[in-house]
GUDO-348514 format. One line per field, with one value per residue (C-alpha): residue number from 1; x, y, z. Coordinates in Angstrom, 2 decimals, decimal comma, m for minus. Layout:
# GUDO-348514
resi <- (NUM;...)
c1 <- (X;...)
c2 <- (Y;...)
c3 <- (Z;...)
END
This chain:
# GUDO-348514
resi <- (1;2;3;4;5;6;7;8;9;10;11;12;13;14;15;16;17;18;19;20;21;22;23;24;25;26;27;28;29;30;31;32;33;34;35;36;37;38;39;40;41;42;43;44;45;46;47;48;49;50;51;52;53;54;55;56;57;58;59;60;61;62;63;64;65;66;67;68;69;70;71;72;73;74;75;76;77;78;79;80;81;82;83;84;85;86;87;88;89;90;91;92;93;94;95;96;97;98;99;100;101;102;103;104;105;106;107;108;109;110;111;112;113;114;115;116;117;118;119;120;121;122;123;124;125;126;127;128;129;130;131;132;133;134;135;136;137;138;139;140;141;142;143;144;145;146;147;148;149;150;151;152;153;154;155;156;157;158;159;160;161;162;163;164;165;166;167;168;169;170;171;172;173;174;175;176;177;178;179;180;181;182;183;184;185;186;187;188;189;190;191;192;193;194;195;196;197;198;199;200;201;202;203;204;205;206;207;208;209;210;211;212;213;214;215;216;217;218;219;220;221;222;223;224;225;226;227;228;229;230;231;232;233;234;235;236;237;238;239;240;241;242;243;244;245;246;247;248;249;250;251;252;253;254;255;256;257;258;259;260;261;262;263;264;265;266;267;268;269;270;271;272;273;274;275;276;277;278;279;280;281;282;283;284;285;286;287;288)
c1 <- (m5,90;m7,95;m7,67;m7,00;m7,61;m5,65;m7,14;m4,80;m1,61;0,94;3,74;1,72;m0,21;3,01;4,58;1,64;1,15;4,76;4,67;1,37;2,55;5,96;4,46;1,59;m1,07;m3,17;m3,28;m2,89;m5,72;m6,24;m4,30;m6,12;m4,30;m5,02;m2,81;m2,10;1,61;1,54;m0,61;1,91;4,75;2,98;2,41;6,08;7,15;4,82;5,78;2,16;m1,18;m2,95;m2,78;m6,11;m7,29;m10,91;m13,29;m15,12;m12,04;m12,03;m12,99;m14,30;m12,08;m12,22;m10,60;m10,75;m7,95;m8,49;m5,02;m5,73;m5,30;m7,89;m9,59;m10,22;m11,62;m15,28;m15,31;m13,42;m15,94;m18,84;m17,25;m16,55;m20,11;m21,49;m19,59;m21,67;m18,53;m18,71;m20,70;m21,69;m18,37;m16,16;m14,13;m13,48;m10,60;m8,74;m5,44;m6,17;m5,30;m7,63;m10,90;m13,20;m14,08;m17,62;m16,40;m16,40;m20,07;m21,07;m18,96;m20,98;m24,51;m24,89;m23,27;m19,81;m17,94;m15,90;m12,63;m9,74;m6,16;m3,57;0,05;1,82;5,05;6,44;6,42;8,87;10,45;8,34;11,41;12,80;9,37;8,82;12,09;11,47;7,69;7,88;7,08;4,85;1,84;m1,40;m4,43;m7,71;m11,37;m13,82;m17,02;m16,44;m16,90;m13,77;m11,41;m10,32;m9,25;m7,38;m5,74;m4,42;m3,29;m1,33;0,07;1,38;3,68;4,81;2,11;0,95;m2,77;m4,41;m7,91;m8,92;m12,11;m13,67;m15,43;m12,07;m10,06;m9,17;m7,61;m5,81;m4,32;m3,31;m1,08;0,74;1,06;2,48;5,12;6,09;5,51;5,76;8,97;10,51;9,14;10,49;13,93;13,79;12,97;15,96;18,19;17,20;18,06;21,39;22,03;21,47;24,10;26,62;26,34;26,02;23,08;25,46;27,18;23,87;22,49;25,59;25,35;21,67;21,68;22,93;20,69;17,58;18,36;19,20;15,98;13,89;15,67;14,90;11,26;10,67;12,66;11,15;8,28;7,94;7,71;10,75;12,76;12,11;15,19;16,03;14,95;11,24;11,98;14,18;11,64;14,13;11,78;14,66;16,17;12,75;11,98;15,28;14,72;11,19;12,42;15,19;12,78;10,19;12,83;14,05;11,22;7,98;6,29;9,00;8,36;4,72;5,78;8,14;5,32;2,81;5,20;6,45;2,97;2,88;6,37;5,14;2,41;5,04;7,26;4,32;4,09;7,48;7,46;5,02;3,14;4,77;8,18;6,68;4,26;6,87;7,54;3,83;3,59;6,47;5,00;1,61;2,95;1,98)
c2 <- (m25,24;m22,23;m19,06;m15,50;m12,28;m9,24;m5,76;m2,87;m4,88;m2,56;m3,39;m5,63;m7,29;m8,04;m9,54;m11,81;m12,74;m13,82;m15,86;m17,56;m18,40;m19,62;m21,83;m23,19;m21,70;m20,04;m19,94;m16,28;m15,06;m11,53;m8,56;m5,24;m1,96;1,64;1,32;m1,65;m0,99;m1,31;m4,45;m5,98;m4,99;m6,68;m9,86;m9,92;m9,51;m12,25;m14,55;m15,32;m13,67;m11,97;m8,16;m6,49;m2,90;m3,02;m4,85;m6,16;m8,26;m10,14;m13,80;m15,99;m16,54;m18,15;m15,11;m11,51;m9,66;m5,89;m4,64;m1,03;2,02;2,59;5,39;3,15;0,10;1,12;2,03;m1,16;m3,21;m1,54;m2,12;m5,75;m6,24;m4,97;m7,66;m10,44;m12,56;m12,91;m16,01;m17,73;m19,54;m16,52;m14,49;m10,78;m9,55;m6,30;m5,62;m2,38;m2,11;0,85;m0,18;m3,08;m5,84;m4,44;m1,79;m4,62;m5,56;m3,95;m6,64;m9,54;m8,47;m11,78;m13,87;m14,52;m13,53;m10,45;m10,41;m8,22;m9,31;m6,78;m7,97;m6,01;m4,97;m2,41;m3,20;m0,64;m3,09;m6,06;m8,12;m7,74;m8,24;m11,48;m12,91;m11,85;m12,30;m15,49;m14,69;m11,72;m11,32;m10,97;m9,37;m10,87;m9,97;m11,62;m13,44;m16,81;m18,53;m16,81;m17,46;m21,08;m20,37;m17,17;m18,56;m21,46;m19,22;m16,85;m19,60;m21,35;m18,38;m17,94;m15,58;m15,82;m14,97;m13,21;m11,78;m8,10;m6,67;m4,80;m2,38;m0,96;m1,51;2,16;2,17;m1,09;0,55;3,59;1,23;0,18;3,78;5,00;2,29;2,24;5,57;7,75;6,05;7,62;11,01;10,57;9,71;12,81;14,92;13,41;14,11;17,78;18,03;16,28;18,66;21,68;20,18;20,23;16,72;16,09;13,92;11,12;11,22;11,58;8,47;6,53;7,78;6,98;3,56;1,52;3,56;2,91;m0,75;m1,35;0,31;m1,79;m4,96;m4,12;m3,28;m6,65;m8,46;m7,00;m4,73;m0,92;m0,10;m2,10;m0,89;2,80;4,83;8,53;11,57;10,77;7,24;8,71;11,35;14,11;17,08;19,57;17,97;17,55;21,23;22,39;20,23;21,55;25,14;24,50;22,94;25,69;28,31;26,49;24,50;24,81;21,97;19,62;20,93;19,90;16,50;16,06;16,87;14,52;11,58;12,44;11,93;8,42;7,75;9,01;6,38;3,72;5,06;5,00;1,24;0,91;3,62;5,56;8,63;11,11;10,73;11,54;14,33;17,04;15,64;15,65;19,32;20,24;18,28;19,92;23,45;25,07)
c3 <- (m28,71;m27,64;m29,68;m28,48;m30,37;m29,18;m29,53;m28,78;m28,82;m27,22;m24,81;m22,50;m25,31;m27,16;m24,06;m23,30;m26,95;m27,35;m24,13;m24,92;m28,44;m27,27;m24,56;m26,66;m24,38;m27,08;m30,84;m31,75;m33,95;m35,23;m33,89;m34,17;m33,55;m34,49;m37,56;m39,83;m39,41;m35,62;m35,87;m38,27;m35,95;m33,02;m35,02;m36,01;m32,38;m31,17;m34,03;m34,87;m35,50;m38,37;m38,37;m39,21;m39,50;m38,36;m36,04;m39,08;m39,93;m36,62;m36,41;m33,59;m30,55;m27,14;m25,54;m26,70;m24,94;m25,03;m24,13;m25,07;m22,85;m20,13;m22,03;m25,03;m23,21;m23,26;m26,95;m27,86;m25,87;m27,67;m31,07;m30,23;m29,02;m32,32;m34,23;m32,67;m32,30;m28,52;m27,66;m24,44;m24,17;m24,88;m22,41;m22,90;m20,75;m20,17;m18,38;m16,54;m12,89;m12,43;m14,10;m13,20;m15,62;m15,81;m18,25;m20,82;m20,40;m23,74;m25,43;m24,00;m24,91;m26,77;m24,04;m22,68;m19,53;m18,68;m16,78;m15,77;m15,16;m13,96;m14,17;m11,43;m13,12;m15,52;m19,24;m20,62;m23,09;m24,27;m25,17;m21,65;m20,06;m21,95;m20,63;m17,03;m16,71;m14,64;m11,03;m11,88;m9,61;m11,58;m9,94;m11,16;m10,84;m13,17;m13,86;m12,13;m15,49;m16,82;m13,92;m14,55;m18,12;m17,26;m14,14;m16,19;m19,07;m16,84;m14,61;m17,74;m18,43;m14,83;m13,57;m9,97;m9,69;m6,76;m6,28;m6,33;m4,84;m7,80;m5,45;m4,36;m7,50;m7,88;m4,41;m5,22;m8,30;m6,25;m4,30;m7,46;m8,66;m5,35;m4,97;m8,65;m10,39;m7,29;m6,24;m9,36;m8,29;m4,76;m6,09;m8,30;m5,24;m3,46;m6,46;m6,39;m2,71;m3,24;m6,13;m3,92;m1,64;m4,48;m5,93;m9,65;m10,68;m11,61;m8,22;m6,39;m8,08;m7,09;m3,50;m3,13;m4,83;m1,85;0,45;m1,63;m2,27;1,38;2,51;0,14;1,24;4,86;4,12;2,49;5,16;8,35;7,19;6,83;10,55;11,64;8,64;9,36;10,35;10,44;12,47;12,62;13,77;16,53;17,51;16,61;16,19;15,99;12,89;11,27;11,89;10,36;7,29;6,77;7,10;4,57;2,07;2,54;1,81;m1,29;m2,93;m0,91;m2,81;m1,55;1,94;1,59;0,27;3,23;5,67;4,03;3,87;7,33;8,74;7,27;8,66;12,04;12,05;11,40;14,17;16,58;16,11;17,80;20,46;22,59;21,42;23,90;22,26;18,86;19,77;19,21;15,74;14,99;15,97;13,66;10,74;11,29;10,79;7,49)
END
């Protein structure tokens, strides 16, 4: 069985480690975290692995998974490279959605292949993530020598690989940030507006839940353009203008957000109806 060493074993590293161990994909080798206590905690969660406190305590491995935060990847790669453990048959992989695999090149100065795999999901709770990982899409960009091993390892735990163009990886990651993290921010903006209308946060969440879920269901059923409803979709410039004026007089930053998102919604609406019907809406959204 091939062996994996995990460096920076946080929420994602714990999830993958437990799944690989449980499914007999990899033998878990050393686990290196910033503190011995967190390394021991990760090993206990995974159910295997040897916690260590320094790069000098690492042993040989077929895969070195650097699951650390983006800002630590380069320094971890340099430290790993200095150990001389990475050989021609080794794979060094990170999990960042924002950085290319090339950030790991300092680790393979003596040979080996670099790779990046980005599981597209939230990992708030490793225990929950491990039970629900199957069906997770995993974006990959790597040295071709690394792909067969990683595709097999992630497929074995239910991952569904797809390819990422490393040249545009930052823009790819922006997509994940906007639909995941910024969805939270958009819901918060909606909660504030509901609150101004007299709803408690608890009631507002209950009111918006079927609206949000229904919208998402429609988006994934018929696509964003066909699922679009509301005043912009109808070309109702009067309503859009009143809403912008109300937001500008209350929280101007939300007025700017409304305009920016409105322009994107306008592009979607234009896919279904002619430009003349929407020109008045465009003029209202363009006001500053």
